[in-house]
ROPARO-523701 format. One record per residue: x, y, z of N, C-alpha, C, O in turn. Coordinates in steps of 0.001 Angstrom, whole numbers, plus 500000, padded with zeros to 6 digits. Atoms other than C-alpha are relative to their C-alpha. Layout:
N
XYZXYZXYZXYZ ...
END
This chain:
252
501367500478499843276338483774437827499015501011499427499278502214499422 500982499136500617273250485159436161499476501032500982499208502169500595 500563499070499021272012486749439380500947501127500359500537502093501003 499040498941499670275194488832439662499592501343499425499905502387499997 500340498737500653273741491419437296499197500898500920499446502103500974 500876499191499163271118492576439765500759500700501112500352501770501565 499263499410498887273721493268442438501020501024499547501456501846500353 498962499079500459276182495188440233499446501139499154500120502152498965 500495499031500967273938497145437919499588501292500664498824501285501629 500400498665499587273628500882438484499759500807498741500676500974497937 500290499191501169271882503006435861499445499182498848499454497951498868 500618500636501161270227502272432545501060499564498993502009500295498709 499019500588500914272088500053430099499330499628498685498265499011498669 500410500423501327271651499646426345501075499073499456502250499433499403 499088500971500606273229496557424793499728499975498504498595499744498081 500182499920501445273811496849421046500613498781499311501685498303499681 499543501105500840274167494044418507499953500469498552498875500751498026 499934499600501403275338494999415010499968498728499156500846497874499279 500207501274500689274087492330412624500026500143498479499545501118497902 500106500202501439274597491244409051500091498493499774501152497892499948 500087501446500197273488487695408241500347499222501276501248498382501278 499809500695498715273309486511411867498701499337500468498487499178501669 501282500599499644269874484869411764500170498746500861499406498528501801 499822501263499275271213481539413030500397500212501457500160499341502293 499534499734498644272672483153416152499063500873500820499045500781502048 500617498869499325270338486007416978499032499612501118499138500138502227 501036500273499002267411484456418833500582499443501292500227499893502382 499411500576498795269474482346421212500932500987500687501048500982501913 499108499012499395271969485174421719499213501037500802499592501359501928 500804499024499273269297487710422688499452499384501290499435500040502332 500514500663498799267791485189425112501078499882501066500814500099502249 498913500151499030271172484576426730500423501356500564500731501465501751 499677498653499512271933488299426950499012500426501079499413500911502137 501016499560499049268663488986428718499978499129501251499510499569502301 499864500829498803269272486068431068501079500545500929500935500511502151 498895499449499205272536487666432201499828501482500288500478502012501189 500217498560499824271295491262431925498504500301499908498068500957498962 501464499890500129267551491208432661499470501424500053498359501681499589 500470498621499898267315494938433369500473500872498848500177502067498822 499479499233501130269033496009430138498998500016498851498078499199498794 500688499993501280267540496976426801500983499530498936502189499755499045 499175500510501095268823495345423619499565500677498707498381500692498372 500258499387501297269096497195420306500731499211498924501960499141498919 499427500686501157269637495128417164500098501002498851499097501588498438 499765499056501095271189497264414409500317499157498769501430498650498626 499857500918501118270671495355411176500163500750498689499423501687498392 499678499363501281272142496309407805499323499284498832499972498915497854 500796500599501077269350494805405680500551498632499610500787498350498435 499440501338500237270661491257406065499142499200499032497935499081499245 500795500779500944269592489128403099499498498674500551498616498057499954 500451501276499443269186486071405343498786500140500912498335499148501486 501189499818499183266238487615407219500264500312501458499354500205502281 499700499646498614268036488669410409499109501129500503498633501090501637 500819498861499588266100491945410476498569499605500299497982500093501265 501375500445499763262725490235410205499899499202501300498937499359502052 499978500734498744263641487845413028500111500966501174499438500793502190 499862499009498934264735490814415132498676500702500278498340500967501431 501318499378499812261352492434414551499072499090500802498329499568501660 500850500927499251259610489307415836500426499927501463499583499854502357 499522500008498617261813489245418922499556501267500727499152501215501889 500403498732499395261043492917419564498510500016500293498083500576501303 501447500044499786257311492283419200499638499183501235498593499404501848 500287500848498864257534489668421937500640500426501302500380499821502342 499303499579498781259713491556424426500275501500499901500975501945498992 499865498545500045259583495278425202501431500464500224501750501624499963 498598499624499776263278495237426128500807499979498710501938500463498688 499286500148501265264245494522422506499467501005498985498254501156498835 500368499071501074264240497136419726500900499727498800501943499085498928 499261500245501231265467497110416128500199501312499261499274502114499128 499691498889500889267192499739414024500367499415498647501396498753498512 499754500505501346266964498892410316500759501041499196500378502211499161 499243499128500883269554500374407984499872499466498576499646498270498392 500355500405501361269211500298404184500957499024499345500607498416498333 499043500906500609272322498246403465501232499872500867501314500465501943 498782500246499246275734497090404611500887501235499959501462501563498921 499285498732499927277443500283405788501234499942500896501913500951501083 498799500135499202280169498925408030499714499906501490498792500532502011 500167500215498562280545497805411633500146501290500785499426501515501758 499766498755499269281860501193412727498791500906499993498402501436501034 501156499107500079278895503176411478498807499407500747497996500147501304 501089500635499257276501500617412983500170500211501502499213500541502202 499742499793498578278152500843416396499766501453500384499227501746501451 500206498581499753278120504616416152498503500327500082498088501148500899 501450499810499928274378504495415468499457499560501356498539500176501898 500390500435498666274017502552418697500388501005501067499628501238502008 499577498960499057276008505195420571499016501174499982498609501677501029 500919498860500104273738507925419252498648499665500621498039500517501268 501261500395499398270653505976420290500114500013501534499178500421502222 499805499997498550272103505548423803500016501418500552499436501688501604 499952498603499567272837509275424071498605500614499958498165501239500923 501337499417500164269422510293422756498997499392500981498062500067501410 500934500682499117267675507742424972500275500195501479499541499670502316 499710499722498597269280508958428191500541498815500770500351498725501983 499409501148499313271085505712428963501271500427500732501909501416500374 498771499734499252273935505641431469501194499258499402502324499745499441 498935500821500571275929502899429750499512499374498700498335499049498551 500291500752501220276089501358426285501052498908499894502250499155500031 499129501175500006277542497896425928499831499284498669498711498986498255 500052500640501311278430496268422621500704498655500041501735498496500695 499324501277500199279235492675421749499647499461498627498631499833498041 500236500576501315279501490674418552498754499124500033498371498601501079 501290500696500090276348488954417340500142498533499626499192497928499130 499745501373500446277926485530416752500412499061501130500850497940500873 499629500770498811278573484270420328501502499936500218501948499214501110 498567499979499707282314484956420059500283500746501300501323500541501925 499936499328498702281730487244423064498912499409500893497761499841500821 501026500679499206279954485003425586499290500957500958499952501693501691 500743499092499110277182486870427440500250499780501492499896500631502307 499730500229498574278301485304430718500948501041500587501023501193501806 499083498968499512280892488093430934499319501352500204499960502286500686 500679498711499867278282490861430926500033500545501431500334501725501610 499955499436498641278065491168434736501377500531500392501474501554501069 498649499544499654281851491473435059500329501313499319500930502195499932 499765498736500703282028494193432409499255501135500681499803502220500879 500801498951499366279234496124434079500575500367501364500628501546501713 499429499721498680280807495787437530501257500850499890501537501659500774 498767499232500186284060497228436154499728501479499808500630502294500001 500309498590500248282271500486435342499950500822501282499879502050501226 499871499254498744282387501400439025501321500757500063501444501738500795 498669499402499969286039502291438340500448500515498636501592500944498488 499549499700501360286060503071434625498939500761499224497766500796499596 500900499410500989284547505027431776499872499092498785498902499176498033 500036501004501059285383502241429317500514498688500582501640498624501076 499577501340499591285507498555430253500130499144498752499196499050497955 499688500779501195287105496296427644499997498523500352500690498105501280 499880501450499899286454492579427372501272499576499302501335499574498072 498644500112500529290104491683426917500480498555499902500375497769500843 499380501306500231291734488620425408501434499956500469502004498876500622 498551499907499856295215489840426256500455500473501376501529501061501506 499589499790498618295281490274430030499913498645500701499248497737500202 500055501289499302295805487481432587498561499534500230497718500294500706 501335500565499894292773485213432583499232500019498703498233499313498556 500641499927501304291831486125429017500639499039499018501689498461499299 499440500895500995292393484095425878499115499897498779498107500593498650 500696500224501264291214482881422502499915498506499760500868497771500017 500163501402500375289820479540421393499828499881498485499089500653497873 500294500382501364290039478070417921500654500802498897500291500630497733 499352499215501048292295480532416084501230499277499462501893498524500175 498757500460500585295054479597413684501113501013500207500888502098500744 498831499142499811298535481107413652499822501341499294500194502380499840 500148498772500773297646483665410970499113501020500682499431502209500707 500904499045499356294736485180412852500593500518501307500415501686501652 499306499533498786296729485295416101500995501097499648501046502132500312 498997499016500402299512487150414307499343501309499597499781502379500018 500676498792500464297127489592412626499461500812501175499606502034501202 500581499302498856295390490433415911501077500638500872500959501798501266 498920499461499167298592490850417912500688501177499323501019502171499971 499292498948500733300202492960415191499195501292499985499751502369500200 500793498775500089297305495383414837499857500648501371499742501870501466 500047499419498656297121495815418612501300500717500328501271501801500911 498716499329499797300836496628418783500054501300499203500506502327499710 499999498841500896300432499041415853499143501127500576499538502292500536 500887498992499419297522500832417542500598500608501261500494501815501478 499365499449498794299377501171420836501119500966499631501279502014500258 498868499173500408302403502603419032499540501339499446500073502379499834 500387498776500699300578505163416879498993500850500767498974502071500615 501092499270499358297655506119419098500229500239501494499379500820502169 499695499739498599299317506180422498499127499218500963498879499670502081 500880500802499143297097503437423902500825499112500924501865498584500531 499336500882499050298115501513426995499240498698500218499772497758500809 500799501207499862295344498947426887500549498915499070501136499211498029 499427501113500741296265495489425611499126499548498840499630499196497774 500914500471501041293157494575423622499249501189499430498257501645499998 500557498791500600292330497466421330499137499722498770498517500638498230 500711500324501234290713495620418422498694499250500249497905499064499323 501242500703499700287928493739420198498848500967500203499052502120500584 501179499122499896284387495109420249499147499722501235498092500335501393 500767500313498792283191493619423563500362501039501064501359500901501772 499668498864499137283050496842425588498753500621500604497646500502500078 501033499175499390280994498956427927500532501417500120501646501629500598 499614498592499971281110502759427637499055500778500905497861500486500977 500823499054499249279889505466429974499454501014498992500224501700498320 500626499191501042277410507379427823500325501483500175500478502199499185 499678498585499774278163510740429448501340500377499380501503501501498905 498705499717500621281761510475428204499893499967498469500525500775497789 500210500011501448280656509512424688499351501296499533499659501801498453 500711498777500373278396512564424670500933501203499933500598502201499295 499030498911500058281455514784425186500788499996498693501345501021498299 499218500133501224283073513505421986499242500558498800498012500512498750 500593499579501264282464515005418568499947498767499100500887498492498355 500114501251500731281193511783417013499939500214498499500154499275497733 500007499706501431280835513509413648501402499942499400501552499871498181 498624500034500485284637513448413408500547498580499879501668498390499407 499550501391500115284863509646413589500144499643498524499231499890497736 499722500262501412286413508453410323499843498532499615499692498230498431 500013501430500307286272504651410576498597499518499654497619499881500308 501248500674500342283545502684408862500033498528500403499003497942500735 499871501423499738284898499202409493500653499700501331500346500331502342 499477500545498747286981497387412071500951500937500722501156500774501925 499136499041499316289388500262412794499221500878500974499812501594501781 500833499243499058286464501838414632500356499674501440500313500553502300 499709500395498613287462499871417735501214500752500530501183501286501638 498807499265499575290935501400417900499730501499500043500194502196500946 500289498566500029289623504825416932499236500447501235499536501503501792 500772499596498822287109504898419784500862500020501256500701500903502099 499115499967498832289762504000422345500927501212499935501202501841500957 499166498805500167292004506735420917499227501251500414499738502077501171 500791498809499680289217509315421158499638500035501481499632501101502096 500300500044498561288260508159424642501244500320500830501144500968501872 498756499639499293291911508391425725500209501499499983500571502090501000 499853498553500108292042511959424446498981500728500875499223501857501303 501017499407499123288865512636426466500246499674501464499401499940502319 499572500315498631290711511413429586499078498980500671498788499080501863 500792501086499433288548508343430055500891499058500809502082498909500536 499334501041499221289503505740432627499667498645499374498515498376499034 500164501294500661290034502234431190500241498860500983501110498939501851 499788501254499277289712498797432742499850498866499003498932498871498183 500118501183500846290345495505430969499544498809500843500156498475501857 500598501141499323288217492552432050500319498748499195499995498699498009 499624501176500788289527489121431049498788499239499471497827498979500195 501011500849500623287377487159428609500716498958499150501867499150498759 499519500987500960287897484045426520499145500133498746497942499872498767 500666499824501287287013484761422896499790498628499383500723497827499310 500327501306500554285253481807421282499659500119498526499291501197498060 500387500007501397284643480829417673498499500211499858497722499759500699 501420499797500248281313481931416220499291498649499934499865497653499495 500748501252499991278598479314416609499433499647498632499316498468498298 500578500246501321277100479726413121500358501164499092500720502243499562 499723498934500948277631481728409956501485500123499687502297499297500104 498640499795500468280813483110408427500564501306500527499844502294500669 499348498793499518283332485620409726500020501076498920500079500774497728 499954498876500945283347489077408134501416500566499864501647501465499056 498639499473499992287079489645408796500782499439498817500739498238498550 499146500434501096289430489523405811501195500946499900501276501938500625 498785499198500115292758490956404697499712501398499471500441502334499798 500352498668500487291071493854402872499570500896501154499961502061501228 500418499233498819289406494956406115501212500352500857501293501451501406 498807499746499197292745494632407887500841501119499400501335501982500126 499223498950500666294529496792405307499338501363500192500021502358500436 500711498737499794291825499463405596500187500489501428500345501687501662 499815499621498597292180499400409390501395500581500228501549501564500954 498632499493499839295953499886409165500112501427499473500784502258500086 499956498661500574295466502948406943499305500996500918499830502084501155 500726499083499118292877504507409263500802500275501265500862501416501722 499215499799498777295076503958412318501201500909499727501553501735500569 498906499100500364298002505622410512499498501436499920500149502352500423 500581498652500091295776508602409716499729500567501388500006501738501650 500288499537498641294681508811413343501294500276500773501341501158501631 498712499743499366298321508567414426500519501385499664501087502063500521 499609498646500395299039511737412439499157501023500763499683502022501254 500870499091499240296025513421414060500434500067501460500364501124502087 499543500030498614297365512323417445501199500918500193501269501664501169 498813499142499928300692514038416774499604501464499882500161502318500571 500424498619500233298920517174415557498983500487501022498603501658501028 500982499669498952296481517075418497498715500556499386498175501559499854 501262499613500632293460517365416213498854499840501008498841498886501785 501092499980499028290299518122418180499165498742499939498838498260498854 500914501152499924288196515167419375498724500337500765497721499637500623 501149499659499177285793516910421775499076500945499252499483501608498298 500938499042500549282677518865420925500471501412500329501054501644501388 499695498602499728283205522608420630498973500562500970497781500274500862 500912499409499009281733524558423530499901501508499796499182502185500532 
END
């Protein structure tokens, strides 16, 4: 229920939306987010979308003080956009930063459950692969690709969580601030696995919250086989770092 947020929320929360050509989804998505998370702030991180997403975000921000926009000069990758949101959360003194896709594939109705899970966790994952979770509308190929990359990440990075490739997550900002974010190597979709690896090395506590992943409401998916191949290479590189115990924390 929408009112659940008020009873579970403790601390300041920044919700980040990384956008590239999401004009058709953005306005209704921001409204739904704020309905389920009325005390949160929303940061739209737009990579100079040619469809006018950034301009729409500016209009939304002008009409609601809870909404802000970070404009970037071009398409620089989902990983770097999410990282920019992390830095804004750290600099802004937020307690939690919560990210979800900007296409409605992560329904905002799960926001209260993710936030409530932070009572026991440093990272709460909106998970498709735990009991109660699932996926709607995927073909066999996409199911295989997702399952395979999750198995690969668990094997190489020592992860025990089931859903390591999804971006619907809530992080405790104090734990992110302990990490040396300058060492993050992923620009694209491997960022999701890399962050869980780095958080595991920082001894974060994980909880997976079941969600049902839905097909985007409008626009086109950004996932392709080239992105998948790049993610596999980055995870292999991180697997070597894991074996060598390469530093992930800030130097003190």
